[in-house]
C-alpha positions in Angstrom: 75.9 103.5 109.4 75.9 99.9 108.3 75.1 97.2 110.9 77.3 94.0 110.8 76.4 91.0 112.9 78.7 88.0 113.4 77.0 84.8 114.4 79.5 82.3 115.9 79.2 79.0 117.7 80.1 79.6 121.4 82.7 76.8 121.2 84.6 78.7 118.4 84.2 82.0 120.4 85.7 80.2 123.4 88.6 79.1 121.2 89.3 82.7 120.2 89.1 83.9 123.8 91.2 81.0 125.3 94.2 82.2 123.2 93.9 85.7 122.0 97.3 85.6 120.3 96.3 82.6 118.1 95.9 83.8 114.5 93.9 80.6 113.5 90.6 81.5 111.8 87.4 79.9 113.0 84.0 79.6 111.1 81.2 82.0 111.5 78.4 83.9 109.7 78.4 87.6 108.9 75.0 89.2 108.4 74.9 92.5 106.5 71.3 93.5 106.0 69.5 90.5 104.5 72.7 88.9 103.3 74.3 86.0 105.2 77.9 85.4 104.3 80.0 82.4 105.4 83.2 83.7 106.9 86.3 82.8 108.9 87.3 85.1 111.7 90.2 85.7 114.1 91.5 88.4 116.4 94.1 90.7 114.8 96.6 93.4 115.9 99.1 93.6 118.7 98.4 96.0 121.5 94.7 95.8 120.9 94.4 92.1 121.7 94.8 92.8 125.4 91.9 95.3 125.4 88.3 94.7 126.1 87.3 95.8 122.6 89.3 93.7 120.1 89.9 93.9 116.4 89.0 91.2 113.9 90.2 89.7 110.7 87.4 88.5 108.4 88.0 86.2 105.4 85.0 85.6 103.1 84.3 82.0 102.3 80.9 81.8 100.5 80.7 84.0 98.6 84.4 84.2 98.1 84.4 87.9 97.5 82.2 90.8 98.7 82.5 94.0 96.7 85.7 92.7 95.1 87.4 91.9 98.5 88.2 88.5 99.9 89.4 89.8 103.3 88.6 92.8 105.5 89.7 94.1 108.9 87.4 95.4 111.6 89.5 97.8 113.7 88.4 98.6 117.3 90.0 102.0 117.4 89.9 101.5 121.2 92.4 104.3 122.1 90.8 106.9 119.8 87.9 108.7 121.4 87.0 110.1 118.0 87.3 106.7 116.2 88.6 108.8 113.3 92.4 109.1 113.2 93.0 105.9 111.2 90.4 106.8 108.6 91.4 110.4 108.3 95.0 109.2 107.7 94.2 106.6 105.1 92.0 109.0 103.3 94.7 111.6 103.4 97.2 109.2 101.8 94.6 108.4 99.1 94.2 112.1 98.4 97.9 112.7 98.0 98.4 109.9 95.5 99.6 107.0 97.7 97.9 103.6 97.3 95.8 103.3 100.5 93.1 101.0 101.8 89.6 102.4 101.8 87.6 102.3 105.0 84.2 102.9 106.5 82.6 102.9 110.0 80.2 100.1 110.9 78.2 99.1 114.0 79.2 95.5 115.0 77.2 92.9 116.9 78.4 89.4 117.9 75.7 86.9 118.7 73.3 89.7 119.4 75.7 91.7 121.7 76.6 95.2 120.7 80.4 95.5 120.3 80.4 99.1 119.2 81.6 101.1 116.2 84.4 99.6 114.2 86.4 100.8 111.2 86.2 98.4 108.3 89.4 98.5 106.3 90.3 96.8 103.1 93.0 94.2 103.2 96.0 95.2 101.1 96.2 92.1 98.9 96.0 90.9 95.3 92.2 91.5 95.3 92.7 95.2 96.1 95.2 95.4 93.2 92.5 94.0 90.9 89.8 96.3 92.2 92.1 99.3 91.6 93.2 98.0 88.1 96.8 97.9 89.3 99.3 95.5 87.9 99.7 92.2 89.7 102.7 91.9 92.0 104.0 90.6 95.3 102.9 92.3 98.5 105.0 92.1 101.7 103.8 93.5 105.1 106.1 95.3 107.5 104.8 93.6 110.7 107.2 95.0 113.3 109.8 97.7 113.9 112.6 95.6 112.4 111.3 96.6 109.0 113.5 99.7 109.0 115.4 99.0 105.7 118.6 98.5 107.8 121.1 95.8 108.7 120.5 96.7 112.3 117.5 96.5 114.6 116.1 99.6 116.4 118.3 98.5 119.3 121.4 98.6 117.1 121.7 94.8 117.1 122.8 93.0 113.9 119.8 91.3 112.3 119.8 87.6 111.9 118.1 87.9 108.5 117.6 90.9 106.2 113.9 90.1 105.9 113.3 90.4 109.7 110.2 92.4 110.4 108.5 91.4 107.1 105.7 88.9 106.3 104.8 88.0 102.7 101.1 88.5 102.1 101.0 87.7 98.4 103.7 86.2 96.3 106.4 83.5 96.2 109.5 82.6 98.1 111.6 84.4 95.4 109.9 87.6 96.3 111.4 87.5 99.8 114.8 86.8 98.2 114.3 90.0 96.1 113.4 91.9 99.3 116.6 90.8 100.9 118.6 91.9 97.9 116.8 95.3 98.0 117.7 95.8 101.7 121.3 94.7 101.0 121.6 97.1 98.2 120.3 100.0 100.3 123.0 99.3 102.9 126.0 98.1 100.8 126.2 100.3 97.7 128.5 103.3 97.7 126.9 106.7 97.1 127.6 106.8 93.4 126.1 103.4 92.7 123.2 103.9 95.1 122.1 107.1 93.3 122.3 105.3 90.0 120.7 102.0 91.0 117.9 102.9 93.5 115.5 104.3 90.8 115.8 100.9 89.0 114.2 99.1 92.0 112.2 101.8 93.9 109.6 104.2 92.7 111.3 107.1 94.4 108.6 109.6 93.7 105.9 107.4 95.3 108.2 106.5 98.2 108.9 110.2 99.0 105.1 110.9 98.7 104.5 108.2 101.3 107.2 109.7 103.6 105.6 113.2 103.2 102.2 111.7 104.2 103.5 110.0 107.3 105.5 113.2 108.2 102.4 115.4 107.9 100.0 113.3 110.0 103.0 112.5 112.3 102.9 108.7 112.6 105.8 108.1 114.9 106.4 104.4 114.1 105.1 104.5 110.5 108.6 104.7 109.0 109.7 101.3 110.3 106.4 99.5 110.8 102.8 99.6 109.6 103.3 99.7 105.9 103.1 97.3 102.9 105.6 97.0 100.1 104.1 96.2 96.7 106.3 95.4 93.7 104.5 96.7 90.6 104.4 93.9 88.0 104.7 96.3 85.1 107.4 98.7 86.3 109.3 96.2 88.5 109.6 98.9 91.1 108.7 98.8 94.8 105.8 101.0 96.0 104.6 101.5 99.5 101.3 101.8 101.3 100.2 102.7 104.9 98.1 100.8 107.3 97.1 101.1 111.1 97.5 104.8 111.4 95.7 105.4 114.7 98.7 107.2 116.3 98.4 110.4 114.3 96.9 113.9 114.1 98.6 115.0 117.3 98.2 111.9 119.3 100.1 108.7 119.8 98.7 105.1 119.5 97.6 105.3 123.1 95.7 108.5 122.5 98.1 110.8 124.4 98.9 114.2 122.9 102.2 114.6 121.0 103.8 117.9 120.3 103.4 119.1 116.8 107.2 118.9 116.2 107.7 115.4 117.6 108.5 113.7 114.3 111.2 115.3 112.1 110.7 116.6 108.6 112.5 113.5 107.1 110.9 110.8 109.3 113.5 108.2 110.1 114.7 105.0 108.5 117.8 103.9 106.6 116.3 104.2 103.1 115.1 107.7 103.7 118.5 108.7 105.2 120.3 107.5 102.1 117.9 109.1 99.7 118.2 112.5 101.4 121.9 112.5 101.0 121.4 113.4 97.3 120.3 116.8 96.1 118.1 115.4 93.3 116.0 113.4 95.8 116.0 116.2 98.4 114.6 118.5 95.7 112.0 116.0 94.7 110.9 115.7 98.3 110.8 119.5 98.6 108.5 119.7 95.6 106.2 117.0 96.9 105.9 118.2 100.5 105.6 121.8 99.5 102.7 121.0 97.3 101.0 118.9 100.0 101.5 121.7 102.6 99.8 124.2 100.2 97.0 122.0 98.8 96.2 119.1 101.1 97.5 119.4 104.6 95.9 122.7 105.4 93.1 123.7 107.8 91.0 125.0 104.9 91.1 121.6 103.2 91.0 119.3 106.2 88.4 121.1 108.4 85.4 120.3 106.3 86.6 116.7 105.9 86.9 116.3 109.7 83.6 118.1 110.3 81.8 115.8 107.8 83.2 112.6 109.3 82.4 113.7 112.9 78.8 114.6 111.9 78.3 111.1 110.5 79.6 109.6 113.8 77.7 111.8 116.2 74.2 110.0 116.0 75.9 106.7 116.7 78.8 107.4 119.0 76.8 106.7 122.2 76.1 103.2 121.0 79.7 102.1 121.6 79.8 100.5 125.0 83.7 100.7 125.2 84.4 104.2 124.2 83.0 106.9 126.4 82.6 109.6 123.8 79.8 112.2 123.4 79.1 114.9 120.9 81.0 117.3 123.2 84.0 115.0 123.3 84.0 115.1 119.5 83.9 118.9 119.4 86.9 119.0 121.8 88.8 116.5 119.7 88.2 118.6 116.7 90.1 121.5 118.3 93.0 119.1 119.0 93.2 118.1 115.3 92.7 121.7 114.0 95.4 123.1 116.2 97.7 120.2 115.2 97.2 120.8 111.5 97.9 124.6 111.8 101.0 124.2 114.0 102.4 121.1 112.1 101.9 122.8 108.8 103.8 125.9 110.0 106.6 123.8 111.6 107.1 121.8 108.4 107.3 124.8 106.2 109.9 126.3 108.5 111.9 123.1 108.6 111.8 122.8 104.8 113.7 126.1 104.6 116.6 124.9 106.8 116.5 121.5 105.2 117.8 122.8 101.9 120.5 125.0 103.5 122.3 121.8 104.5 124.6 120.6 101.7 125.2 117.0 100.9 128.6 115.6 101.7 
């Protein structure tokens, strides 16, 4: 496991600690092996900022890019005794053909103090697009649960702006205007026009693949939060990518167990609800999810992946001062994941059968 060490002037560390909700970056040095990299660093995340083990955003300054990336995230995974749910989820999306950030575990030190095992995750930005040889295009983050593709909030209140819940990561002001038009179109078009026009602005196949992935790993809030919209510069179509998937594989974001049938087959947001009204989109979703349930989200496929990841963590897990995990804990957690996969797979296959008995209005 790679060792990362952040060297930071105590005054800048105090600045971070005096206001943990401040997103302002401060200067520091990141040591990786013999390399010393000038960086800027800040705390990141929402719930995690109140925890003893915090997550970090790191932006490279000199050199400007490392391995093609200008920015990375170091996630604490504080509520995950296996430190694995996020990585397993992102790797799963990558496997099923959804653009997904790559990740790796690292051991982090700050000014010589051991801060534990972190998950380094790529930032979804223009540099990731370039690394993947993907067309340039705007990227917009869904930063809270108002990013539900609706005119209403989760509490059924009318939104003040159609772009509530979104933050532009890469692009221009006009790209937010385009997003507003997209959301207005989802909500305002009649059924005939929606079916005709939606494939002109959304890569429906890739969107439904993303829904299927979130449904399989059962990320409760992933349908209205924790995703990035990317508008492919060649096709002009919106695509979608996951991030922050720690509340998955049978547990919620606090680490508590969830029943395998907690999230419905279709997930939930306004865009999905409209798409599933039409037989052609329901049939496409059926094909995608059926294939994933046969070839990707199975115990035979996922067991060796989970076994391999846990084996790489075992020699280092005791080094994390914040997460009281042992080799035995990992073995117990494996059983949770294996049971979840088996039961969730069977549940989704059963639900698919009844899903297609319901006729569109």
